[in-house]
SELUM-19354 format. One record per residue (C-alpha): residue number from 1; y, x, z. Coordinates in steps of 0.1 Angstrom, whole numbers, plus 5000, padded with zeros to 4 digits. Example, Ala and Ser with C-alpha at 12.3 -4.5 7.8 and 13.67 -1.06 7.14 Angstrom:
2
+-----+------+------+------+
| num |   py |   px |   pz |
+-----+------+------+------+
|   1 | 4955 | 5123 | 5078 |
|   2 | 4989 | 5137 | 5071 |
+-----+------+------+------+
# end
This chain:
459
+-----+------+------+------+
| num |   py |   px |   pz |
+-----+------+------+------+
|   1 | 5107 | 5149 | 4507 |
|   2 | 5078 | 5173 | 4500 |
|   3 | 5046 | 5173 | 4521 |
|   4 | 5057 | 5206 | 4537 |
|   5 | 5091 | 5192 | 4546 |
|   6 | 5073 | 5162 | 4562 |
|   7 | 5051 | 5185 | 4582 |
|   8 | 5081 | 5206 | 4594 |
|   9 | 5099 | 5174 | 4604 |
|  10 | 5069 | 5163 | 4624 |
|  11 | 5066 | 5196 | 4641 |
|  12 | 5103 | 5195 | 4650 |
|  13 | 5099 | 5161 | 4665 |
|  14 | 5070 | 5172 | 4686 |
|  15 | 5088 | 5202 | 4698 |
|  16 | 5117 | 5181 | 4708 |
|  17 | 5094 | 5156 | 4725 |
|  18 | 5081 | 5185 | 4748 |
|  19 | 5116 | 5189 | 4762 |
|  20 | 5124 | 5151 | 4764 |
|  21 | 5133 | 5134 | 4797 |
|  22 | 5100 | 5115 | 4798 |
|  23 | 5079 | 5146 | 4791 |
|  24 | 5098 | 5167 | 4816 |
|  25 | 5092 | 5141 | 4843 |
|  26 | 5054 | 5142 | 4836 |
|  27 | 5054 | 5180 | 4838 |
|  28 | 5071 | 5178 | 4872 |
|  29 | 5046 | 5152 | 4885 |
|  30 | 5014 | 5170 | 4874 |
|  31 | 5000 | 5204 | 4884 |
|  32 | 5016 | 5232 | 4865 |
|  33 | 5006 | 5234 | 4828 |
|  34 | 4979 | 5207 | 4833 |
|  35 | 4994 | 5178 | 4814 |
|  36 | 4978 | 5170 | 4780 |
|  37 | 4996 | 5145 | 4758 |
|  38 | 4978 | 5117 | 4739 |
|  39 | 4993 | 5103 | 4708 |
|  40 | 5018 | 5130 | 4704 |
|  41 | 5023 | 5123 | 4667 |
|  42 | 5037 | 5088 | 4675 |
|  43 | 5071 | 5101 | 4686 |
|  44 | 5090 | 5069 | 4678 |
|  45 | 5072 | 5047 | 4704 |
|  46 | 5096 | 5055 | 4733 |
|  47 | 5068 | 5065 | 4756 |
|  48 | 5047 | 5096 | 4764 |
|  49 | 5011 | 5091 | 4775 |
|  50 | 4984 | 5115 | 4785 |
|  51 | 4964 | 5130 | 4814 |
|  52 | 4965 | 5160 | 4837 |
|  53 | 4956 | 5170 | 4872 |
|  54 | 4974 | 5162 | 4905 |
|  55 | 4961 | 5184 | 4933 |
|  56 | 4933 | 5193 | 4910 |
|  57 | 4921 | 5157 | 4904 |
|  58 | 4923 | 5140 | 4870 |
|  59 | 4951 | 5114 | 4866 |
|  60 | 4963 | 5095 | 4836 |
|  61 | 5000 | 5086 | 4831 |
|  62 | 5027 | 5072 | 4809 |
|  63 | 5065 | 5079 | 4810 |
|  64 | 5090 | 5055 | 4794 |
|  65 | 5123 | 5063 | 4778 |
|  66 | 5130 | 5035 | 4754 |
|  67 | 5125 | 4998 | 4747 |
|  68 | 5090 | 4983 | 4747 |
|  69 | 5076 | 4975 | 4713 |
|  70 | 5041 | 4971 | 4699 |
|  71 | 5037 | 5009 | 4692 |
|  72 | 5049 | 5016 | 4728 |
|  73 | 5023 | 4991 | 4742 |
|  74 | 4995 | 5005 | 4720 |
|  75 | 4999 | 5040 | 4734 |
|  76 | 4998 | 5027 | 4770 |
|  77 | 4968 | 5005 | 4762 |
|  78 | 4949 | 5034 | 4747 |
|  79 | 4957 | 5055 | 4778 |
|  80 | 4945 | 5027 | 4801 |
|  81 | 4913 | 5023 | 4782 |
|  82 | 4905 | 5059 | 4788 |
|  83 | 4915 | 5059 | 4824 |
|  84 | 4893 | 5028 | 4831 |
|  85 | 4863 | 5042 | 4813 |
|  86 | 4866 | 5075 | 4831 |
|  87 | 4874 | 5059 | 4865 |
|  88 | 4906 | 5078 | 4872 |
|  89 | 4940 | 5066 | 4885 |
|  90 | 4971 | 5058 | 4864 |
|  91 | 5007 | 5066 | 4871 |
|  92 | 5035 | 5048 | 4852 |
|  93 | 5071 | 5062 | 4852 |
|  94 | 5093 | 5032 | 4845 |
|  95 | 5127 | 5037 | 4828 |
|  96 | 5133 | 5012 | 4800 |
|  97 | 5161 | 4988 | 4790 |
|  98 | 5135 | 4961 | 4783 |
|  99 | 5121 | 4948 | 4750 |
| 100 | 5127 | 4958 | 4714 |
| 101 | 5143 | 4925 | 4703 |
| 102 | 5140 | 4934 | 4667 |
| 103 | 5102 | 4928 | 4668 |
| 104 | 5107 | 4892 | 4680 |
| 105 | 5077 | 4874 | 4695 |
| 106 | 5056 | 4906 | 4688 |
| 107 | 5072 | 4920 | 4720 |
| 108 | 5053 | 4893 | 4740 |
| 109 | 5021 | 4907 | 4725 |
| 110 | 5032 | 4942 | 4735 |
| 111 | 5037 | 4933 | 4771 |
| 112 | 5006 | 4911 | 4772 |
| 113 | 4985 | 4941 | 4761 |
| 114 | 4999 | 4962 | 4789 |
| 115 | 4995 | 4936 | 4816 |
| 116 | 4960 | 4927 | 4805 |
| 117 | 4950 | 4963 | 4809 |
| 118 | 4966 | 4964 | 4843 |
| 119 | 4947 | 4933 | 4854 |
| 120 | 4914 | 4946 | 4842 |
| 121 | 4920 | 4979 | 4860 |
| 122 | 4932 | 4963 | 4893 |
| 123 | 4909 | 4970 | 4921 |
| 124 | 4889 | 4994 | 4899 |
| 125 | 4913 | 5024 | 4897 |
| 126 | 4944 | 5031 | 4917 |
| 127 | 4977 | 5023 | 4899 |
| 128 | 5010 | 5037 | 4910 |
| 129 | 5044 | 5029 | 4894 |
| 130 | 5074 | 5052 | 4898 |
| 131 | 5107 | 5034 | 4890 |
| 132 | 5131 | 5062 | 4880 |
| 133 | 5157 | 5041 | 4861 |
| 134 | 5160 | 5005 | 4850 |
| 135 | 5130 | 4983 | 4851 |
| 136 | 5139 | 4948 | 4838 |
| 137 | 5128 | 4916 | 4821 |
| 138 | 5091 | 4914 | 4814 |
| 139 | 5088 | 4951 | 4823 |
| 140 | 5095 | 4942 | 4859 |
| 141 | 5060 | 4927 | 4861 |
| 142 | 5043 | 4960 | 4853 |
| 143 | 5051 | 4978 | 4887 |
| 144 | 5044 | 4946 | 4906 |
| 145 | 5009 | 4945 | 4891 |
| 146 | 5002 | 4980 | 4903 |
| 147 | 4990 | 4990 | 4938 |
| 148 | 5020 | 5010 | 4949 |
| 149 | 5056 | 5011 | 4938 |
| 150 | 5078 | 5042 | 4944 |
| 151 | 5115 | 5039 | 4937 |
| 152 | 5143 | 5064 | 4936 |
| 153 | 5172 | 5056 | 4959 |
| 154 | 5201 | 5064 | 4937 |
| 155 | 5194 | 5054 | 4901 |
| 156 | 5166 | 5028 | 4900 |
| 157 | 5168 | 4990 | 4896 |
| 158 | 5141 | 4963 | 4893 |
| 159 | 5150 | 4928 | 4882 |
| 160 | 5136 | 4901 | 4858 |
| 161 | 5167 | 4883 | 4847 |
| 162 | 5199 | 4900 | 4836 |
| 163 | 5226 | 4903 | 4862 |
| 164 | 5249 | 4884 | 4838 |
| 165 | 5231 | 4851 | 4843 |
| 166 | 5239 | 4850 | 4880 |
| 167 | 5270 | 4835 | 4894 |
| 168 | 5295 | 4861 | 4904 |
| 169 | 5279 | 4890 | 4885 |
| 170 | 5293 | 4899 | 4851 |
| 171 | 5265 | 4923 | 4841 |
| 172 | 5290 | 4946 | 4824 |
| 173 | 5283 | 4976 | 4846 |
| 174 | 5250 | 4989 | 4860 |
| 175 | 5229 | 4963 | 4878 |
| 176 | 5244 | 4956 | 4913 |
| 177 | 5229 | 4967 | 4946 |
| 178 | 5211 | 4934 | 4948 |
| 179 | 5184 | 4949 | 4926 |
| 180 | 5182 | 4985 | 4939 |
| 181 | 5156 | 5003 | 4959 |
| 182 | 5171 | 4995 | 4993 |
| 183 | 5169 | 4957 | 4986 |
| 184 | 5133 | 4959 | 4974 |
| 185 | 5122 | 4982 | 5002 |
| 186 | 5138 | 4960 | 5030 |
| 187 | 5139 | 4925 | 5017 |
| 188 | 5116 | 4917 | 4989 |
| 189 | 5089 | 4942 | 4998 |
| 190 | 5084 | 4951 | 4961 |
| 191 | 5091 | 4988 | 4968 |
| 192 | 5064 | 5004 | 4990 |
| 193 | 5082 | 5038 | 4993 |
| 194 | 5117 | 5051 | 4985 |
| 195 | 5125 | 5087 | 4976 |
| 196 | 5160 | 5102 | 4976 |
| 197 | 5155 | 5118 | 4941 |
| 198 | 5130 | 5118 | 4913 |
| 199 | 5116 | 5150 | 4925 |
| 200 | 5110 | 5136 | 4959 |
| 201 | 5093 | 5105 | 4944 |
| 202 | 5070 | 5128 | 4924 |
| 203 | 5061 | 5147 | 4956 |
| 204 | 5055 | 5114 | 4975 |
| 205 | 5032 | 5103 | 4947 |
| 206 | 5013 | 5135 | 4948 |
| 207 | 5008 | 5131 | 4985 |
| 208 | 4998 | 5095 | 4981 |
| 209 | 4970 | 5105 | 4957 |
| 210 | 4957 | 5128 | 4984 |
| 211 | 4946 | 5097 | 5004 |
| 212 | 4932 | 5077 | 4975 |
| 213 | 4898 | 5079 | 4958 |
| 214 | 4896 | 5082 | 4921 |
| 215 | 4881 | 5047 | 4917 |
| 216 | 4865 | 5019 | 4936 |
| 217 | 4831 | 5036 | 4936 |
| 218 | 4842 | 5067 | 4955 |
| 219 | 4855 | 5075 | 4990 |
| 220 | 4882 | 5101 | 4997 |
| 221 | 4870 | 5127 | 5022 |
| 222 | 4883 | 5163 | 5026 |
| 223 | 4872 | 5192 | 5048 |
| 224 | 4887 | 5185 | 5083 |
| 225 | 4911 | 5210 | 5097 |
| 226 | 4917 | 5194 | 5131 |
| 227 | 4895 | 5194 | 5162 |
| 228 | 4872 | 5163 | 5161 |
| 229 | 4870 | 5163 | 5199 |
| 230 | 4907 | 5167 | 5205 |
| 231 | 4921 | 5146 | 5234 |
| 232 | 4956 | 5135 | 5242 |
| 233 | 4959 | 5131 | 5280 |
| 234 | 4994 | 5117 | 5276 |
| 235 | 4978 | 5084 | 5263 |
| 236 | 4965 | 5077 | 5297 |
| 237 | 5001 | 5073 | 5309 |
| 238 | 5014 | 5061 | 5276 |
| 239 | 5021 | 5024 | 5281 |
| 240 | 5055 | 5012 | 5294 |
| 241 | 5055 | 4997 | 5328 |
| 242 | 5071 | 4966 | 5314 |
| 243 | 5046 | 4945 | 5295 |
| 244 | 5074 | 4934 | 5271 |
| 245 | 5087 | 4968 | 5262 |
| 246 | 5076 | 4978 | 5226 |
| 247 | 5049 | 5005 | 5224 |
| 248 | 5058 | 5036 | 5204 |
| 249 | 5031 | 5029 | 5178 |
| 250 | 5042 | 5057 | 5156 |
| 251 | 5035 | 5083 | 5183 |
| 252 | 5001 | 5067 | 5190 |
| 253 | 4992 | 5068 | 5153 |
| 254 | 5001 | 5105 | 5149 |
| 255 | 4984 | 5113 | 5181 |
| 256 | 4951 | 5099 | 5168 |
| 257 | 4953 | 5111 | 5132 |
| 258 | 4942 | 5145 | 5118 |
| 259 | 4969 | 5170 | 5122 |
| 260 | 4993 | 5143 | 5133 |
| 261 | 4999 | 5131 | 5097 |
| 262 | 5007 | 5095 | 5090 |
| 263 | 5016 | 5084 | 5054 |
| 264 | 5034 | 5052 | 5061 |
| 265 | 5037 | 5024 | 5035 |
| 266 | 5064 | 4997 | 5035 |
| 267 | 5082 | 5014 | 5063 |
| 268 | 5114 | 4994 | 5059 |
| 269 | 5097 | 4961 | 5052 |
| 270 | 5088 | 4940 | 5082 |
| 271 | 5088 | 4968 | 5107 |
| 272 | 5071 | 4946 | 5133 |
| 273 | 5039 | 4957 | 5118 |
| 274 | 5031 | 4992 | 5105 |
| 275 | 5006 | 5002 | 5078 |
| 276 | 4997 | 5034 | 5061 |
| 277 | 4971 | 5061 | 5056 |
| 278 | 4957 | 5087 | 5080 |
| 279 | 4926 | 5109 | 5081 |
| 280 | 4899 | 5110 | 5108 |
| 281 | 4877 | 5140 | 5105 |
| 282 | 4889 | 5144 | 5069 |
| 283 | 4881 | 5108 | 5060 |
| 284 | 4910 | 5086 | 5047 |
| 285 | 4915 | 5055 | 5067 |
| 286 | 4940 | 5027 | 5066 |
| 287 | 4960 | 5020 | 5098 |
| 288 | 4975 | 4987 | 5107 |
| 289 | 4994 | 4986 | 5140 |
| 290 | 5014 | 4958 | 5156 |
| 291 | 5050 | 4966 | 5165 |
| 292 | 5060 | 4931 | 5175 |
| 293 | 5051 | 4895 | 5169 |
| 294 | 5035 | 4882 | 5137 |
| 295 | 5057 | 4866 | 5111 |
| 296 | 5054 | 4857 | 5074 |
| 297 | 5064 | 4891 | 5061 |
| 298 | 5041 | 4909 | 5086 |
| 299 | 5012 | 4888 | 5075 |
| 300 | 5020 | 4895 | 5038 |
| 301 | 5024 | 4932 | 5044 |
| 302 | 4992 | 4936 | 5063 |
| 303 | 4971 | 4913 | 5040 |
| 304 | 4982 | 4932 | 5009 |
| 305 | 4973 | 4965 | 5026 |
| 306 | 4939 | 4952 | 5037 |
| 307 | 4931 | 4942 | 5002 |
| 308 | 4940 | 4976 | 4988 |
| 309 | 4919 | 4994 | 5014 |
| 310 | 4889 | 4971 | 5007 |
| 311 | 4892 | 4976 | 4970 |
| 312 | 4890 | 5014 | 4973 |
| 313 | 4865 | 5019 | 5000 |
| 314 | 4890 | 5029 | 5026 |
| 315 | 4880 | 5020 | 5062 |
| 316 | 4905 | 5000 | 5083 |
| 317 | 4916 | 5008 | 5118 |
| 318 | 4938 | 4983 | 5136 |
| 319 | 4958 | 4990 | 5168 |
| 320 | 4964 | 4957 | 5184 |
| 321 | 4993 | 4947 | 5206 |
| 322 | 5004 | 4912 | 5197 |
| 323 | 5016 | 4885 | 5221 |
| 324 | 5019 | 4858 | 5195 |
| 325 | 5041 | 4847 | 5166 |
| 326 | 5078 | 4850 | 5159 |
| 327 | 5092 | 4819 | 5175 |
| 328 | 5117 | 4811 | 5149 |
| 329 | 5118 | 4777 | 5132 |
| 330 | 5124 | 4795 | 5099 |
| 331 | 5089 | 4810 | 5102 |
| 332 | 5073 | 4777 | 5106 |
| 333 | 5093 | 4762 | 5077 |
| 334 | 5083 | 4792 | 5055 |
| 335 | 5046 | 4784 | 5059 |
| 336 | 5034 | 4809 | 5085 |
| 337 | 5001 | 4790 | 5086 |
| 338 | 4995 | 4799 | 5049 |
| 339 | 5002 | 4835 | 5053 |
| 340 | 4983 | 4838 | 5086 |
| 341 | 4953 | 4823 | 5069 |
| 342 | 4956 | 4847 | 5040 |
| 343 | 4955 | 4876 | 5065 |
| 344 | 4925 | 4861 | 5081 |
| 345 | 4908 | 4858 | 5047 |
| 346 | 4917 | 4894 | 5038 |
| 347 | 4901 | 4908 | 5070 |
| 348 | 4871 | 4885 | 5070 |
| 349 | 4863 | 4892 | 5033 |
| 350 | 4868 | 4930 | 5036 |
| 351 | 4835 | 4948 | 5034 |
| 352 | 4847 | 4982 | 5044 |
| 353 | 4842 | 4996 | 5079 |
| 354 | 4866 | 4978 | 5103 |
| 355 | 4875 | 4990 | 5137 |
| 356 | 4899 | 4974 | 5161 |
| 357 | 4915 | 4990 | 5192 |
| 358 | 4931 | 4966 | 5216 |
| 359 | 4959 | 4985 | 5233 |
| 360 | 4977 | 4960 | 5254 |
| 361 | 4984 | 4923 | 5244 |
| 362 | 4958 | 4903 | 5224 |
| 363 | 4970 | 4867 | 5228 |
| 364 | 4960 | 4836 | 5210 |
| 365 | 4952 | 4832 | 5173 |
| 366 | 4978 | 4859 | 5165 |
| 367 | 4953 | 4883 | 5181 |
| 368 | 4924 | 4866 | 5163 |
| 369 | 4938 | 4874 | 5128 |
| 370 | 4944 | 4910 | 5138 |
| 371 | 4908 | 4922 | 5128 |
| 372 | 4892 | 4907 | 5159 |
| 373 | 4855 | 4905 | 5165 |
| 374 | 4858 | 4867 | 5158 |
| 375 | 4866 | 4873 | 5121 |
| 376 | 4842 | 4902 | 5115 |
| 377 | 4854 | 4935 | 5130 |
| 378 | 4825 | 4959 | 5131 |
| 379 | 4836 | 4977 | 5163 |
| 380 | 4862 | 4965 | 5188 |
| 381 | 4873 | 4989 | 5216 |
| 382 | 4898 | 4980 | 5243 |
| 383 | 4919 | 5001 | 5266 |
| 384 | 4917 | 4991 | 5303 |
| 385 | 4953 | 4979 | 5300 |
| 386 | 4942 | 4952 | 5275 |
| 387 | 4950 | 4915 | 5281 |
| 388 | 4928 | 4893 | 5260 |
| 389 | 4934 | 4856 | 5263 |
| 390 | 4939 | 4823 | 5246 |
| 391 | 4975 | 4821 | 5258 |
| 392 | 4999 | 4841 | 5277 |
| 393 | 5002 | 4840 | 5315 |
| 394 | 5032 | 4818 | 5316 |
| 395 | 5017 | 4792 | 5294 |
| 396 | 4983 | 4794 | 5311 |
| 397 | 4995 | 4790 | 5346 |
| 398 | 5019 | 4762 | 5336 |
| 399 | 4996 | 4741 | 5314 |
| 400 | 4963 | 4747 | 5333 |
| 401 | 4979 | 4750 | 5367 |
| 402 | 4959 | 4783 | 5373 |
| 403 | 4970 | 4811 | 5396 |
| 404 | 4981 | 4845 | 5384 |
| 405 | 4949 | 4859 | 5399 |
| 406 | 4927 | 4835 | 5379 |
| 407 | 4946 | 4844 | 5347 |
| 408 | 4941 | 4881 | 5354 |
| 409 | 4904 | 4877 | 5357 |
| 410 | 4901 | 4855 | 5326 |
| 411 | 4922 | 4878 | 5305 |
| 412 | 4906 | 4910 | 5317 |
| 413 | 4890 | 4932 | 5290 |
| 414 | 4859 | 4934 | 5312 |
| 415 | 4855 | 4896 | 5308 |
| 416 | 4859 | 4900 | 5270 |
| 417 | 4833 | 4928 | 5270 |
| 418 | 4809 | 4906 | 5290 |
| 419 | 4813 | 4878 | 5264 |
| 420 | 4806 | 4902 | 5235 |
| 421 | 4841 | 4902 | 5220 |
| 422 | 4847 | 4938 | 5229 |
| 423 | 4821 | 4964 | 5223 |
| 424 | 4833 | 4990 | 5248 |
| 425 | 4862 | 4998 | 5271 |
| 426 | 4875 | 5033 | 5264 |
| 427 | 4897 | 5058 | 5281 |
| 428 | 4929 | 5060 | 5261 |
| 429 | 4928 | 5098 | 5258 |
| 430 | 4894 | 5095 | 5241 |
| 431 | 4905 | 5071 | 5215 |
| 432 | 4906 | 5095 | 5186 |
| 433 | 4871 | 5108 | 5193 |
| 434 | 4857 | 5072 | 5196 |
| 435 | 4872 | 5062 | 5163 |
| 436 | 4857 | 5092 | 5145 |
| 437 | 4822 | 5085 | 5160 |
| 438 | 4824 | 5048 | 5150 |
| 439 | 4835 | 5057 | 5115 |
| 440 | 4807 | 5081 | 5110 |
| 441 | 4782 | 5055 | 5122 |
| 442 | 4797 | 5029 | 5098 |
| 443 | 4797 | 5051 | 5067 |
| 444 | 4765 | 5035 | 5054 |
| 445 | 4777 | 5000 | 5059 |
| 446 | 4767 | 4976 | 5031 |
| 447 | 4781 | 4941 | 5030 |
| 448 | 4786 | 4918 | 5000 |
| 449 | 4819 | 4900 | 4994 |
| 450 | 4825 | 4864 | 4987 |
| 451 | 4843 | 4873 | 4955 |
| 452 | 4857 | 4903 | 4937 |
| 453 | 4894 | 4907 | 4946 |
| 454 | 4922 | 4924 | 4928 |
| 455 | 4937 | 4951 | 4950 |
| 456 | 4973 | 4941 | 4953 |
| 457 | 4977 | 4906 | 4938 |
| 458 | 4980 | 4876 | 4961 |
| 459 | 4964 | 4843 | 4950 |
+-----+------+------+------+
# end
């Protein structure tokens, strides 16, 4: 083959690559005509890498459509090196049948290169994985090492071992529903968000980046478009008459947030606690709100989210209404102490601004681990409806033989304020304004951490 023929063949390959599935996905994810490919001559690696803009901000990305080999890993590693040097996020679109077995043990080197880059970037730049097909074997570690995982509902799967190794599964067809987005969103918690289609996943990712800074040295703030002094008089009559009836936390969050927007994370996983991003006066903040009693999955979910917020300079606001722990033996046998302690550590070690609003119940050590003043909250507000106590009324009056009136006095938010555990009692309708004022005051906060943490990895 002549040199001209080789050049023509290369040009043909590159033109075909521009219309490939992996390249088309990247063009859909990025701002129109903004994606620039890196390593375009290496058309046999089964991955497209490059950079572009999402909502005008620089983001690096890779998109798979083939088995992982050394060349595949080298392209991703080069892209990660650039992203880390420049301090910009990375998006990975996962769709691969696993390793290139023809390369033998070199495939371990390939995956090791990718995962080492991810580990070094963890907590430094945001990393998002979009699973738009199969993600299996060693490749299943890649999204778990990232900060956020977005999965398509219909055609994605995530598993480490082939379905054929499990009893009752023949592995001859597509992976069973045991490994699909619904399972990972509801049961394992590996999927943070699920989109109906690839296009919806791309839109979700674009919206997510609107809340994230480019790296751990920046803070995401936009020009506010909502009234900073907006009140919601309905909050003054918001709480149910029955102290046991769940609070509509989703309404409360949207009432407080700029323009009523709440970007929820892990919506289907452990719904007894809610986490996600909002804005206050244009500033991104992480919201954590109780929606029931604390259990193992709630502690895991909240702790992971606290670590991500802390890694990327995102202030944390908690809305507390917790009467204790889930009273199931299975929770005790699953080690609730360990996961509760991890949540305490996450809050106590977080150096970002931390604000806690006690809405109703704040009982026992379940309240303590919810960003209380006892473990380092910067500002704690309480609604007049708050009940702050070592134990609930039934236990207190039974064990200590106290009257209901004595319990009401001891658990009063006025008592907690007198003791210094609450900074101020606030009128519910003023909550948004008080949060904004506190965040503005805390913006110059400087506090050292006990150790550098990775953003999403639990140790």
